[in-house]
One Martini backbone bead per residue (centre of mass of N, CA, C, O) as a GRO file, in nm:
protein
  159
    1MET     BB    1   5.998   5.459  -0.194
    2GLN     BB    2   6.221   5.671  -0.171
    3ASN     BB    3   6.190   5.783  -0.461
    4GLU     BB    4   5.898   5.880  -0.427
    5ILE     BB    5   5.954   6.089  -0.207
    6LEU     BB    6   6.160   6.252  -0.367
    7ASN     BB    7   5.962   6.327  -0.591
    8LEU     BB    8   5.763   6.480  -0.417
    9ILE     BB    9   5.963   6.691  -0.311
   10LYS     BB   10   6.047   6.797  -0.595
   11ASN     BB   11   5.729   6.858  -0.708
   12PHE     BB   12   5.625   6.952  -0.402
   13LYS     BB   13   5.640   7.210  -0.188
   14GLU     BB   14   5.461   7.105   0.045
   15VAL     BB   15   5.624   6.848   0.096
   16LYS     BB   16   5.890   6.982   0.153
   17GLU     BB   17   5.791   7.154   0.392
   18TYR     BB   18   5.695   6.926   0.569
   19TYR     BB   19   5.973   6.774   0.592
   20THR     BB   20   6.135   7.010   0.697
   21THR     BB   21   5.974   7.038   0.969
   22LYS     BB   22   6.016   6.747   1.062
   23ILE     BB   23   6.334   6.760   1.070
   24ASN     BB   24   6.318   7.100   1.113
   25PRO     BB   25   6.138   7.289   1.327
   26GLU     BB   26   6.281   7.575   1.291
   27SER     BB   27   6.176   7.621   0.989
   28GLU     BB   28   5.890   7.737   1.051
   29ILE     BB   29   5.966   8.037   1.070
   30GLU     BB   30   6.048   8.072   0.776
   31LEU     BB   31   5.768   7.991   0.665
   32LEU     BB   32   5.608   8.208   0.802
   33GLU     BB   33   5.746   8.443   0.653
   34LYS     BB   34   5.665   8.353   0.372
   35TYR     BB   35   5.352   8.368   0.424
   36LYS     BB   36   5.345   8.665   0.506
   37LYS     BB   37   5.439   8.771   0.233
   38ILE     BB   38   5.196   8.678   0.074
   39VAL     BB   39   4.992   8.846   0.226
   40LYS     BB   40   5.118   9.128   0.192
   41ASN     BB   41   5.131   9.131  -0.129
   42GLU     BB   42   4.811   9.153  -0.161
   43PHE     BB   43   4.824   9.461  -0.028
   44LEU     BB   44   5.157   9.544   0.044
   45PRO     BB   45   5.364   9.585  -0.170
   46ASP     BB   46   5.668   9.706  -0.258
   47ARG     BB   47   5.521   9.724  -0.543
   48GLY     BB   48   5.257   9.875  -0.607
   49PHE     BB   49   4.955   9.701  -0.611
   50GLY     BB   50   4.731   9.524  -0.470
   51LYS     BB   51   4.504   9.243  -0.545
   52MET     BB   52   4.322   9.104  -0.332
   53ARG     BB   53   4.353   8.775  -0.307
   54TYR     BB   54   4.180   8.585  -0.101
   55ASN     BB   55   4.233   8.297  -0.206
   56LEU     BB   56   4.543   8.313  -0.172
   57VAL     BB   57   4.546   8.368   0.130
   58ASN     BB   58   4.380   8.121   0.219
   59LYS     BB   59   4.575   7.916   0.097
   60ALA     BB   60   4.823   7.990   0.260
   61ILE     BB   61   4.700   7.922   0.532
   62ALA     BB   62   4.622   7.629   0.469
   63ASP     BB   63   4.907   7.533   0.399
   64PHE     BB   64   5.036   7.602   0.673
   65LYS     BB   65   4.854   7.422   0.849
   66LYS     BB   66   4.965   7.149   0.724
   67ILE     BB   67   5.283   7.206   0.830
   68ALA     BB   68   5.231   7.304   1.100
   69LYS     BB   69   5.293   7.255   1.461
   70ASP     BB   70   5.255   7.547   1.571
   71ALA     BB   71   4.989   7.726   1.689
   72ARG     BB   72   5.122   8.007   1.701
   73ASN     BB   73   5.187   8.033   1.398
   74ILE     BB   74   4.903   8.014   1.295
   75ALA     BB   75   4.786   8.252   1.454
   76ASP     BB   76   4.982   8.461   1.349
   77LEU     BB   77   4.897   8.449   1.049
   78MET     BB   78   4.595   8.507   1.087
   79LEU     BB   79   4.636   8.787   1.228
   80TYR     BB   80   4.810   8.919   1.011
   81TYR     BB   81   4.594   8.948   0.797
   82VAL     BB   82   4.433   9.158   0.959
   83GLU     BB   83   4.653   9.368   1.000
   84VAL     BB   84   4.693   9.425   0.698
   85GLY     BB   85   4.402   9.510   0.638
   86VAL     BB   86   4.398   9.753   0.831
   87GLU     BB   87   4.640   9.897   0.710
   88PHE     BB   88   4.527   9.930   0.428
   89THR     BB   89   4.274  10.107   0.502
   90ASN     BB   90   4.443  10.326   0.655
   91THR     BB   91   4.605  10.404   0.393
   92PHE     BB   92   4.351  10.407   0.153
   93GLY     BB   93   4.084  10.368   0.276
   94ASP     BB   94   3.802  10.297   0.169
   95ILE     BB   95   3.660  10.024   0.032
   96ASP     BB   96   3.465   9.738   0.072
   97GLU     BB   97   3.247   9.506   0.173
   98LYS     BB   98   3.412   9.255   0.098
   99PHE     BB   99   3.665   9.327   0.248
  100TYR     BB  100   3.542   9.348   0.534
  101GLY     BB  101   3.423   9.064   0.543
  102ASN     BB  102   3.697   8.913   0.517
  103ILE     BB  103   3.834   9.036   0.770
  104GLU     BB  104   3.624   8.954   0.977
  105LYS     BB  105   3.642   8.651   0.926
  106ALA     BB  106   3.945   8.629   0.992
  107TYR     BB  107   3.923   8.727   1.284
  108ASN     BB  108   3.736   8.508   1.384
  109LYS     BB  109   3.919   8.267   1.309
  110ALA     BB  110   4.161   8.352   1.477
  111LEU     BB  111   4.021   8.353   1.754
  112GLU     BB  112   3.926   8.067   1.744
  113GLN     BB  113   4.208   7.941   1.729
  114ILE     BB  114   4.319   8.068   1.987
  115PHE     BB  115   4.107   7.939   2.183
  116GLU     BB  116   4.141   7.635   2.100
  117THR     BB  117   4.472   7.671   2.190
  118ASN     BB  118   4.514   7.852   2.447
  119LEU     BB  119   4.619   8.174   2.336
  120GLU     BB  120   4.471   8.435   2.442
  121GLN     BB  121   4.691   8.586   2.610
  122GLU     BB  122   4.914   8.605   2.389
  123PHE     BB  123   4.691   8.766   2.175
  124LYS     BB  124   4.535   9.005   2.308
  125GLU     BB  125   4.692   9.261   2.226
  126ARG     BB  126   4.662   9.227   1.918
  127ALA     BB  127   4.353   9.212   1.910
  128ALA     BB  128   4.312   9.496   2.038
  129LYS     BB  129   4.471   9.659   1.828
  130ILE     BB  130   4.285   9.603   1.595
  131MET     BB  131   4.041   9.738   1.719
  132ASP     BB  132   4.169  10.019   1.749
  133GLU     BB  133   4.260  10.049   1.436
  134SER     BB  134   3.944  10.032   1.337
  135SER     BB  135   3.870  10.295   1.420
  136GLY     BB  136   3.654  10.463   1.188
  137ILE     BB  137   3.577  10.249   1.004
  138GLY     BB  138   3.372  10.164   0.773
  139TRP     BB  139   3.084   9.961   0.719
  140GLY     BB  140   3.095   9.861   1.033
  141PHE     BB  141   3.375   9.742   1.099
  142ALA     BB  142   3.448   9.840   1.385
  143TYR     BB  143   3.202   9.708   1.523
  144ASN     BB  144   3.257   9.416   1.435
  145ILE     BB  145   3.534   9.388   1.564
  146GLN     BB  146   3.439   9.448   1.847
  147ASP     BB  147   3.237   9.217   1.872
  148ILE     BB  148   3.439   8.990   1.832
  149TYR     BB  149   3.624   9.050   2.061
  150PHE     BB  150   3.399   9.039   2.292
  151TRP     BB  151   3.312   8.751   2.241
  152TYR     BB  152   3.590   8.635   2.338
  153TYR     BB  153   3.677   8.855   2.580
  154SER     BB  154   3.452   8.985   2.704
  155ASP     BB  155   3.437   9.140   3.024
  156ASP     BB  156   3.752   9.181   3.093
  157ASP     BB  157   3.769   9.468   2.904
  158GLU     BB  158   3.571   9.632   3.059
  159GLU     BB  159   3.633   9.991   3.160
   0.00000   0.00000   0.00000
């Protein structure tokens, strides 16, 4: 049995990451940074242009959810995806409807996760910053982000 587990760890990075966080919970932060880099590289790589492979980003988030124990880290990664998407469009200009739809969906999922795990106050400032930074972005994106924000944070932010 022990050899079988060692084989799994050796051959499947997800299994290795899972057991690493099980044995050493502090390593989850290192894994969070690794997965953030995957997300960022799809939009804003250090060199060249991002490929915007949404399926790869969604897989990275799903993989991290399987190994992460801290709901804050999961919410952090999910919101980070949206932050990178907003930064991308603010850097390069209008993209396309598919792009905005994916980022809106990711924002909604992130806020849903945040509220389900009672982390809304901890992430409120970042969620609001995303809404502010999306102001003026086309395809109705800014309005949709605002609607999603106020759906979750309701009346308490209307000033």
